[in-house]
C-alpha positions in Angstrom: 0.0 0.0 0.0 1.3 3.5 -0.9 0.1 7.0 -0.1 0.7 10.0 -2.2 -0.9 13.4 -2.1 -3.7 12.1 0.1 -4.4 9.1 -2.1 -3.9 5.6 -0.9 -3.2 3.0 -3.5 -3.4 -0.7 -2.7 -2.6 -3.5 -5.2 -5.2 -6.1 -6.1 -4.6 -9.7 -7.2 -7.7 -9.5 -9.3 -8.6 -7.9 -12.6 -10.2 -4.4 -12.5 -13.7 -5.8 -13.0 -13.3 -8.6 -10.5 -11.8 -6.2 -8.0 -14.7 -3.9 -8.1 -17.2 -6.8 -8.3 -15.8 -8.1 -5.0 -15.7 -4.7 -3.4 -19.3 -3.9 -4.6 -20.5 -7.2 -3.0 -18.8 -6.4 0.3 -20.2 -2.9 0.4 -23.8 -4.1 -0.4 -23.5 -6.8 2.2 -22.8 -4.0 4.7 -25.8 -2.0 3.6 -23.7 0.6 1.8 -25.3 2.3 -1.2 -23.7 2.0 -4.6 -24.4 5.3 -6.4 -22.6 4.7 -9.6 -20.0 2.6 -11.4 -18.2 4.4 -14.2 -16.4 2.4 -16.9 -13.8 4.9 -18.0 -12.2 2.5 -20.5 -15.5 2.1 -22.3 -16.1 5.8 -22.3 -12.7 6.4 -23.8 -13.3 3.9 -26.5 -16.6 5.6 -27.5 -14.6 8.7 -28.5 -11.9 6.7 -30.3 -9.3 6.8 -27.5 -7.5 4.0 -25.7 -7.3 3.5 -22.0 -6.2 0.6 -19.9 -9.0 -0.9 -17.7 -10.2 1.8 -15.3 -13.4 1.9 -13.3 -14.7 4.3 -10.7 -17.1 3.2 -7.9 -19.1 5.9 -6.0 -20.6 4.7 -2.8 -21.7 5.8 0.7 -24.1 5.8 3.5 -26.2 8.9 4.0 -26.3 8.1 7.8 -22.5 8.4 7.9 -22.0 11.1 5.3 -24.6 13.6 6.3 -23.0 14.5 9.7 -19.8 15.2 7.8 -21.6 17.6 5.4 -23.4 19.3 8.3 -20.0 19.9 10.0 -18.3 21.0 6.7 -20.6 21.4 3.7 -17.7 21.5 1.2 -16.8 17.9 2.0 -19.7 17.1 -0.4 -17.0 17.7 -3.1 -15.4 14.4 -1.9 -18.6 12.5 -1.0 -19.9 10.1 -1.8 -16.7 8.2 -1.4 -14.9 7.0 -4.5 -12.6 4.1 -5.3 -10.7 3.9 -8.5 -9.7 0.5 -9.8 -7.1 0.7 -12.6 -4.6 -1.3 -14.5 -1.1 0.0 -14.7 1.1 -0.4 -17.9 2.8 -3.4 -16.2 -0.5 -5.2 -15.9 -0.8 -4.7 -12.1 -4.2 -3.7 -10.8 -4.6 -1.0 -8.1 -7.3 0.4 -6.0 -6.9 4.1 -5.2 -9.0 6.2 -2.8 -8.8 9.3 -0.7 -6.9 8.8 2.6 -9.5 9.5 5.4 -6.7 11.4 7.3 -6.2 13.6 4.3 -9.9 14.4 4.3 -9.8 15.0 8.0 -7.0 17.5 7.6 -8.5 19.1 4.4 -11.9 19.7 6.0 -10.8 20.1 9.7 -12.9 17.1 10.8 -13.0 15.8 14.3 -11.7 12.4 15.1 -15.3 11.3 15.8 -16.5 12.4 12.4 -13.6 10.9 10.4 -14.5 7.5 11.8 -17.6 7.6 9.5 -15.3 7.4 6.4 -12.3 5.5 7.9 -14.2 2.2 7.5 -13.1 2.1 3.8 -9.7 0.5 4.4 -11.0 -2.6 6.2 -13.8 -3.1 3.7 -11.2 -3.0 0.9 -9.0 -5.5 2.7 -12.0 -7.8 3.2 -12.9 -7.6 -0.5 -9.4 -8.4 -1.7 -8.9 -11.6 0.4 
């Protein structure tokens, strides 16, 4: 796992599609809403461009996210939470997402509020096993 500019990237042993399928299943089993899944590679191909497999998943729980937006309305720019699954040029697949501590600092969130979004790492770990 690596962190860079507030983004955590974790390798996946699965393809981009399988990685997000597994994560989506884990999130749904926990009652977390899937708002959208964007197939970036397919969108690039529609306009005649090439892109390695890349998909973006938007998800969240209004019960967890709303208190964050009440405390700091501009965090809505980063909510719902997003996870990017992407294939690198070497064929390795990665999951990248905003580091909850980065969001804490960026929006001056309390420790109590950041717990609402810090659940993302254990959910990813569970989906990749």
